[in-house]
ZASE-82638 format. One line per 2 residues: number of its first residue (from 1); their letters; for each residue x, y, z of N, C-alpha, C, CB. Coordinates in steps of 0.2 Angstrom, whole numbers, plus 5000, padded with zeros to 4 digits. Glycine has a CB too. Layout:
N
NUM> a> X:Y:Z:X:Y:Z:X:Y:Z:X:Y:Z | ...
//
This chain:
127
1> xx> 4610:4754:5110:4611:4750:5115:4609:4742:5114:4608:4752:5122 | 4603:4741:5111:4601:4735:5109:4604:4731:5105:4594:4735:5107
3> xx> 4608:4735:5100:4613:4731:5096:4619:4727:5099:4615:4735:5091 | 4621:4732:5104:4627:4729:5108:4625:4723:5113:4632:4735:5112
5> xx> 4619:4724:5116:4615:4719:5120:4615:4713:5116:4608:4721:5123 | 4613:4713:5110:4611:4706:5106:4618:4703:5104:4606:4708:5099
7> xx> 4623:4708:5103:4630:4705:5100:4633:4701:5107:4634:4712:5098 | 4632:4704:5113:4635:4701:5119:4631:4694:5120:4634:4705:5125
9> xx> 4625:4693:5119:4620:4688:5120:4623:4683:5115:4613:4689:5120 | 4623:4684:5108:4626:4680:5104:4633:4677:5105:4626:4683:5097
11> xx> 4638:4681:5108:4644:4679:5109:4645:4674:5115:4648:4685:5112 | 4640:4674:5120:4640:4670:5125:4636:4663:5123:4637:4672:5131
13> xx> 4632:4664:5117:4630:4657:5115:4635:4654:5111:4623:4658:5111 | 4641:4656:5110:4646:4654:5106:4645:4656:5099:4647:4648:5107
15> xx> 4641:4660:5097:4638:4661:5090:4642:4668:5088:4631:4662:5090 | 4649:4667:5086:4653:4673:5084:4650:4676:5078:4660:4670:5083
17> xx> 4647:4673:5073:4645:4676:5067:4638:4680:5070:4642:4669:5061 | 4634:4678:5074:4629:4682:5077:4632:4688:5080:4625:4678:5082
19> xx> 4638:4687:5084:4640:4693:5088:4642:4698:5083:4646:4691:5092 | 4644:4697:5078:4646:4702:5073:4641:4703:5067:4653:4700:5069
21> xx> 4635:4701:5069:4629:4702:5064:4628:4709:5062:4623:4699:5067 | 4629:4713:5067:4627:4721:5066:4633:4724:5066:4622:4723:5071
23> xx> 4639:4721:5065:4646:4725:5064:4647:4728:5057:4652:4720:5065 | 4649:4733:5056:4651:4736:5050:4656:4731:5047:4655:4743:5051
25> xx> 4656:4730:5040:4662:4726:5037:4669:4728:5039:4661:4726:5029 | 4670:4734:5040:4677:4737:5041:4677:4738:5049:4678:4744:5037
27> xx> 4674:4735:5053:4674:4737:5060:4682:4736:5063:4669:4732:5065 | 4683:4741:5067:4690:4741:5070:4689:4739:5077:4693:4749:5070
29> xx> 4694:4735:5080:4695:4732:5086:4702:4735:5089:4695:4724:5086 | 4701:4739:5094:4707:4742:5097:4708:4738:5104:4707:4751:5099
31> xx> 4713:4734:5104:4714:4730:5110:4718:4734:5115:4718:4723:5109 | 4718:4732:5121:4722:4736:5126:4730:4737:5124:4723:4732:5133
33> xx> 4732:4743:5125:4739:4745:5121:4744:4740:5124:4740:4752:5122 | 4744:4738:5130:4749:4733:5132:4748:4726:5131:4750:4733:5139
35> xx> 4743:4724:5127:4743:4718:5124:4747:4716:5119:4736:4716:5123 | 4749:4709:5118:4754:4707:5113:4753:4710:5106:4755:4700:5113
37> xx> 4747:4710:5104:4745:4713:5097:4740:4718:5097:4743:4707:5093 | 4741:4724:5099:4736:4729:5101:4731:4731:5095:4739:4735:5105
39> xx> 4735:4730:5089:4730:4732:5083:4732:4740:5082:4723:4731:5084 | 4726:4743:5078:4720:4741:5078:4719:4735:5073:4717:4746:5076
41> xx> 4714:4731:5074:4712:4725:5070:4706:4727:5066:4711:4718:5074 | 4707:4727:5059:4701:4730:5055:4698:4724:5050:4703:4736:5051
43> xx> 4692:4725:5050:4688:4721:5046:4684:4715:5050:4692:4718:5041 | 4679:4713:5048:4675:4708:5052:4678:4701:5052:4668:4707:5049
45> xx> 4682:4699:5047:4685:4692:5047:4691:4693:5051:4686:4689:5040 | 4694:4698:5052:4700:4699:5056:4698:4698:5064:4705:4707:5055
47> xx> 4693:4702:5065:4689:4702:5072:4687:4695:5073:4682:4707:5071 | 4684:4692:5069:4681:4686:5070:4686:4680:5072:4677:4684:5064
49> xx> 4692:4680:5068:4697:4677:5070:4701:4677:5076:4701:4678:5066 | 4701:4683:5078:4704:4685:5086:4699:4682:5091:4705:4693:5087
51> xx> 4693:4683:5090:4688:4680:5095:4688:4673:5095:4680:4683:5094 | 4689:4669:5089:4689:4662:5088:4696:4660:5092:4690:4659:5081
53> xx> 4700:4663:5092:4707:4662:5096:4705:4661:5103:4712:4668:5095 | 4702:4666:5105:4699:4666:5113:4696:4660:5114:4694:4673:5115
55> xx> 4691:4659:5110:4686:4653:5111:4690:4646:5111:4680:4653:5105 | 4695:4645:5107:4699:4640:5107:4704:4639:5112:4702:4641:5101
57> xx> 4706:4645:5114:4712:4646:5120:4709:4644:5127:4715:4653:5121 | 4702:4646:5128:4699:4646:5135:4693:4642:5134:4698:4652:5138
59> xx> 4692:4636:5137:4686:4632:5137:4681:4636:5141:4688:4626:5141 | 4674:4636:5138:4669:4639:5142:4669:4647:5142:4670:4637:5149
61> xx> 4673:4650:5137:4674:4657:5137:4667:4661:5137:4678:4659:5131 | 4667:4665:5142:4661:4670:5142:4663:4677:5143:4657:4669:5148
63> xx> 4659:4681:5142:4659:4688:5142:4653:4691:5147:4660:4692:5134 | 4654:4691:5153:4648:4694:5157:4648:4701:5158:4648:4691:5164
65> xx> 4643:4705:5154:4643:4711:5154:4639:4713:5161:4640:4712:5149 | 4642:4717:5165:4640:4720:5171:4635:4725:5170:4645:4722:5174
67> xx> 4635:4730:5165:4631:4735:5164:4631:4737:5157:4632:4740:5169 | 4626:4741:5155:4626:4744:5148:4625:4751:5149:4620:4741:5144
69> xx> 4630:4756:5147:4630:4763:5149:4629:4765:5141:4637:4766:5153 | 4622:4769:5141:4621:4773:5134:4625:4779:5135:4614:4774:5133
71> xx> 4630:4781:5130:4633:4787:5130:4633:4790:5122:4639:4786:5132 | 4626:4790:5120:4625:4793:5114:4627:4787:5108:4630:4801:5114
73> xx> 4631:4789:5104:4634:4784:5099:4638:4778:5102:4637:4787:5093 | 4640:4779:5108:4644:4774:5111:4640:4771:5117:4650:4778:5115
75> xx> 4642:4764:5118:4639:4760:5123:4646:4757:5127:4635:4754:5119 | 4645:4758:5133:4651:4756:5138:4648:4750:5141:4654:4763:5143
77> xx> 4653:4745:5141:4650:4739:5144:4656:4736:5149:4648:4733:5139 | 4656:4738:5155:4661:4734:5160:4659:4726:5159:4659:4736:5168
79> xx> 4665:4723:5158:4663:4716:5157:4668:4711:5161:4664:4714:5149 | 4667:4706:5163:4671:4701:5166:4671:4695:5161:4668:4698:5173
81> xx> 4678:4694:5159:4678:4688:5154:4681:4682:5158:4683:4689:5148 | 4678:4676:5157:4679:4669:5161:4681:4664:5155:4673:4667:5165
83> xx> 4685:4659:5158:4686:4654:5154:4693:4649:5157:4688:4656:5146 | 4693:4643:5155:4698:4638:5158:4702:4637:5152:4694:4632:5161
85> xx> 4709:4636:5154:4714:4634:5149:4712:4626:5148:4722:4636:5152 | 4714:4623:5142:4713:4616:5142:4716:4612:5147:4714:4615:5136
87> xx> 4712:4607:5149:4715:4602:5154:4716:4605:5162:4722:4600:5152 | 4713:4611:5162:4714:4614:5169:4706:4615:5172:4718:4621:5168
89> xx> 4706:4615:5179:4700:4617:5182:4700:4624:5184:4698:4613:5186 | 4707:4628:5183:4707:4634:5186:4703:4639:5181:4715:4636:5187
91> xx> 4700:4643:5184:4697:4648:5179:4701:4655:5179:4690:4650:5182 | 4701:4657:5173:4705:4663:5171:4699:4668:5172:4709:4663:5163
93> xx> 4700:4674:5175:4695:4679:5175:4699:4686:5174:4692:4679:5182 | 4696:4690:5169:4699:4696:5167:4693:4701:5167:4703:4694:5160
95> xx> 4694:4707:5170:4689:4712:5170:4692:4717:5164:4689:4716:5177 | 4687:4720:5160:4689:4725:5155:4682:4728:5154:4692:4722:5147
97> xx> 4684:4734:5150:4678:4738:5149:4678:4740:5142:4678:4745:5154 | 4673:4738:5138:4672:4739:5131:4669:4745:5129:4669:4734:5128
99> xx> 4670:4749:5125:4667:4754:5122:4665:4753:5114:4671:4761:5123 | 4659:4752:5113:4657:4751:5106:4654:4757:5103:4653:4746:5105
101> xx> 4656:4759:5097:4654:4765:5094:4649:4762:5089:4660:4769:5091 | 4643:4765:5088:4638:4763:5084:4636:4768:5079:4632:4760:5088
103> xx> 4636:4767:5073:4633:4772:5068:4629:4769:5063:4639:4775:5064 | 4623:4771:5062:4619:4769:5057:4617:4761:5058:4622:4769:5050
105> xx> 4616:4760:5064:4614:4753:5066:4620:4748:5066:4608:4750:5062 | 4627:4750:5064:4631:4745:5064:4637:4747:5070:4634:4745:5057
107> xx> 4639:4742:5073:4646:4743:5077:4651:4744:5072:4647:4736:5082 | 4654:4750:5073:4659:4752:5068:4666:4751:5072:4659:4759:5065
109> xx> 4666:4752:5078:4672:4752:5083:4671:4748:5089:4675:4759:5084 | 4677:4745:5091:4677:4742:5098:4683:4744:5101:4678:4734:5098
111> xx> 4683:4747:5107:4689:4749:5111:4689:4745:5118:4690:4757:5111 | 4695:4743:5120:4696:4740:5127:4699:4745:5131:4700:4733:5127
113> xx> 4696:4745:5137:4700:4749:5143:4700:4745:5149:4696:4755:5144 | 4705:4747:5154:4705:4743:5160:4700:4745:5165:4712:4743:5163
115> xx> 4698:4751:5165:4692:4753:5170:4687:4757:5167:4695:4758:5176 | 4682:4757:5171:4676:4760:5168:4678:4768:5168:4670:4759:5172
117> xx> 4682:4771:5173:4684:4778:5173:4687:4780:5166:4688:4780:5179 | 4692:4775:5164:4696:4777:5158:4691:4776:5152:4702:4771:5156
119> xx> 4686:4772:5152:4682:4772:5147:4677:4778:5146:4678:4765:5148 | 4675:4779:5152:4670:4786:5152:4674:4792:5150:4667:4788:5159
121> xx> 4680:4793:5152:4684:4798:5150:4686:4798:5143:4690:4799:5153 | 4688:4792:5140:4689:4791:5132:4682:4794:5128:4690:4783:5130
123> xx> 4677:4792:5131:4671:4794:5127:4669:4801:5128:4664:4790:5131 | 4671:4804:5134:4670:4811:5135:4674:4815:5130:4671:4813:5142
125> xx> 4680:4813:5129:4685:4816:5124:4684:4816:5117:4691:4814:5125 | 4680:4811:5115:4678:4810:5109:4672:4813:5107:4677:4803:5108
127> x> 4668:4817:5111:4662:4819:5109:4663:4827:5106:4657:4819:5115
//
């Protein structure tokens, strides 16, 4: 759980390298299935590029983790994403739930879900 917490803290500092410091080199990021490019996106550099795109697209982009749920090798984090499009005072807010799978001290997989119930069910099915 501390690995995921440290990653979130680094992300919100704008330190994307720090965010992925404890990621496996071949980390997989599974974006929501209805996203324009759901992936999976594999490899630290690919994941880093996708996160940089979010930072460039939304000023002040932050990921506010509401809670950390320890589920064995999985950590579930309901999260509120916030940022502003360039030249706008309107804040974009998106609620998602992330499931991070940690093995041997490295984040090996990240999956996105719409609700906490979906994330909890997915983790239950993978055990």
